[in-house]
N, C-alpha and C positions, 0 to 999 in steps of 0.2 A: 252660291252665286259668285261669279268672278267679277268684282267691281273695278278691278285695276285696268290699266291700259292694255289694249289688245296688241298682239304681234301679228304681222302678216305671215300667212302660211303659203309656202310655194306650191303651186299646182302645175301640172303639165298633162293635159288630156287631149291629145291630138286625134283620138279615135272618134268615130261616129257616136252620137248619143242624143239625148233629149234633155233640154232645159225645161224646168217646171217652175213657173212663178207662183208663189203663194201670196195672196193678197194680204194676209194677216187680218187684223181688225181695224176698222176705220178709227183713226185718231190715236191708235196705240203704238205706232211706229215699230211694228213687228213683222213687216213684210220680209220675205226671204226668197232665195233662189237655190234650186237644187239641180244637180246634174246626174242623169241616169245613164248607165252603160248597159244597153239591152243584151249585148253579147255575153258579158260577164255577170249580168243580173246584180249589179252593185249600184248603190246610190250614194252620192255625197250631198249632204244637206248643208244649208247655210254657207254655200261656197262664196257668196259675195262678201260677207263680213269676215270670213276666214282669210280670203285672199287680199282684202283691202284694209282690214283693221278698222272698218267703219260700217255702220248700219246701212241697209239698203234704203230704208225710209218707210213711208206710210202708203200702203195700198199699191203693190206691184201689179200693174194691170196687164201687161203683155210684153213679149220679147220677139225681136226679128233679127235675123242674120242677113247681112248684105255685104258682098264683096269682102269677105273675111273679117268683118266686124260685127259684134253683137250690140244690139240696142235694147236696153231694158227700160221700159216706160213705167215710171212711178207716179201714179195719178195724184194723190193728195199732197205729195211733196213737190209737185210741179217741176219735175226734172226727168230727163232722159239720160241714162248713163250709157256711154260707149265703152264696151269692154272687149278684151281679147277672148274669143271663145275657147281657146286652149288653156289659158292661164287664169281666166276669170278676173284679170286685173283691169282696173279702170284706166282707159286711155283718153277719155274725153267726157265733157259734160255739155248738155244742152239745157239751157234755162230760158226764161222769158216767155214761157207758156203758162196758161192759167191752171188747167187741169187736164194734162195730156192723157190720151187713151191708147192710140195706136200710131205706128209710124209705117209709112209706105214710100217706096222709091220709084217714082214714075220714069226716071232715067238715071244715068250714072252720076249726075252732078246735083240732083235735087231730091229732097225728101219732103213729104207731107206729114204733118202731125195733127191728128184730130183732137177735139177738146170737149169736155163735158159741159162747160159753162160759157165758153166764149163763142159767139156766132161768127167765128173765122176758122179757117184751116191755116195753120202756120206753115210757111214755105221756108225750107232750110237749104243752104248750100252745104251739101254733104261732104264737100272737100275740106271744109274748115269748121263745120258745125255752127255757122253763123246764120242768124235769121235774115233771109233775103226779103221777105214780105209776108203778106197775109191775104188769103182769098176770102172775100165776104161770102157768107152762106145765106145771105138774105134773111137774117133773123133766126135761122135754124141753129139752135144750140144742140148739144149732145150728139155731135158727130162721132161715129164709132169706127167700125171696120171698113177697109177699103179693098176693092179688087179692081183690076185693070183689064180693059178690052181695047186693044189698039192704043190710041191716044186719050181715051176716055177713062177716067177714074170714077167708080161708083162708090158712094158713101152712104151707109145707113144712118138715119137719125133715130135714136132710140127713146130717150126719156121724154114722155109726153109729146111725141111727134109721130108722124105717119108718112115720112118721105124717104125716098132713096134719091140722093143728090147726084148730079152728073157734072163732073169737072172736066173741062177741056185742058189737058196737061200741056198742050202746045201753047195755048193762050194764057194758061194759068188763071182761069176764071170759071165761075159757075155758069153753065149754059142751059140746064134743064133740071127737072125733078120728076119723080115718078111717085104717085100716091099709092100706098098700100094700106093695110090695116094699122091700128094703133100699136106703137112700140115694136118695130122690127128689130130683133135682137142680134142678128148676125148676118153675114153675107158669105156666099161661096160662088165660084164660077166653074161650070162644068166644061167638058170637052167640046160641046156643041155651041159654045158661046152663049149659054143661058145663065142668068143670075138666079140664085136661090136665096130667099130670105124667109124668116118665120116670125110671126107676131105672137105676143105672149098671152093674149086672151084675158088681160087683167083690167080691161076697160068694160064697165058694166054694159051688158046688152050686146056686146060685139064679140063673137067667138074668135078664137085664134085661127090662123090660117097659114099654110105654106104656099109661097108664091114662086112660080117660074116665069122669068122675064127674059125676053129676047134682048140681048145687049145691043144689037145692031139697030133695031127699030125702037127700043125702049118701051115696048108694049108688053103688058101682062098676058102671057099665053095660057096659063092655067092657075087656078086658085083651088087649093085643096083645103076644105074647111074641116076643123076639128069640132068635137062635141063641146057644148057649153060646159064650162068648168075646167076644161083642159088648159094647161099652161106650158106649152112646149118652148124649147129654147135650143141654142147651141147647134146651129147647122154646120156640118163639116163635110169634107169630100175626100174620097180615097185617092190613091196615087195615080190611077188611070183616069180619074175624073169622070167615072161613069156611074158612081153610086154615092148618094148622100146619106149622112147619118144625122140624127137629131135626138134630143131628149124630150120625152113626154112621160114623166114618171119612169118608164122603162127607157132603154136605148133602142132606137129603131133604125132600120136602114131601108133604102128605097132606090131602085134604079132610076136614072134621070129621065128615061123614056116611059116611066110607069104612067098608067091612066088613073090610078087611085092610090090612096094612102095604104100602107101595109096593114095587115090584120094580125100578124104574129110578130111579137117583138124579137129583135136580134139578141138583146140581153135583158131578160126579165128583171123587174124590180125585186130586190131582196133585202129590204129593211136598210137600205143605204140612201144617202142624199146625193144622187147623181147631180153634179154641179156643172160639169163640162165634159164634152167628148171631143176627141181629136183623132185624126188618122195620119199615121206616118206616111208621107208622100213617097218614101223609098221602098217600103215593105207592105203598105196598106194594113199594118197592124193597128189595132184600135186601143186607144188609151182613154180611160174613164176616170175622172176626178171625183172623189167622194169627200164632201166637206164635213160629213158627220154632223156635228152640232155647231160648227163655225167657231169653236173655242179651242178644242183640242186639235192636235196635229192631224192633218188629213191623210187620206189613203189614195193611192193610184193603183188601178187595176189595168193590167196589160193583157190583151187578147189577140189571138191570131185573126187573120182576115176571115176565117170561118167561124170565129167565136169561141175557140178553145182557150181556156185560161192558161196564161203563160207565166205571170208573175204578179206579186202584190208588194207594194213598198209604201213606207211611211215618209211623208214629206212635211212641209210647213203647214201653217194654219190657213185654211181656205184656199186650196190649190185651184187656180182659175184659168191658167193658159199653158200651152205647150209650144216649144220652139224646137224643131227637129234639125239637128246639126249633121251635115253630110260628112263623109270620110275626109274629103279635102274641101277646104273653103277658100274662095278667092273672090 
């Protein structure tokens, strides 16, 4: 173990690639950030601590790239780091949030940050990273992912909740909510303006379900029920936004115009702990995170859009989210 002071390590990675946030273990301060180059099939682990000579913190929840800047959300540390996606160097900090989960940019000067414990969405001036205000969520805590349709931002409420909130980005206020099943775990928006969310089936007596919601009318169009005892999660969508992916022990995929749940898995379960699935918006290649036992370093499996195995790589502990970096960012 090297207990001495760390040195900053210079990086320059202008190429397209994939950032992988690893949550680490709650309370252990061992979250990490990896960068994967799919063309070269190489991965650099622990790039945050190596580039900045300081730890990332406790529970890296998500990452987003907006207008040439990367934003790494570290949940239990209560901080969002702004980094240079090419050098991984910290260029700014966002604090003053309780337990941040995801960041979304409804326009070029504004950012929204959701929160696990605070019944507000933090509104940020993205030009200077200063908090401009907060949007009350009417008592709903555990706001999570965000997708946008026109001026409306949809937010799922996960922990012990059953709502999709509707935020009017022009007014900066909560205007509506959509009730679904207990604990909707993620959100995706397809090419037809339909929202997709999935509930986890962990509330006794209420089976999990996949929902398709019309963003314009805010009405649930279809409810696809799972068998009792199923615990699906992690809805993602491909680059052309016509196929969704989700985890239910196996990894499944489904056309957005389908009338029923698929019966044959896309990637069958093989003694792994599928923790997260994401699809590269530029290539529609599929990335699956395997948390293994949540203690040792996790594994990422990369597949083609047709399901052919392309690569396997080791990353940090409990890999939980992916951020796809384009060739040029601005």
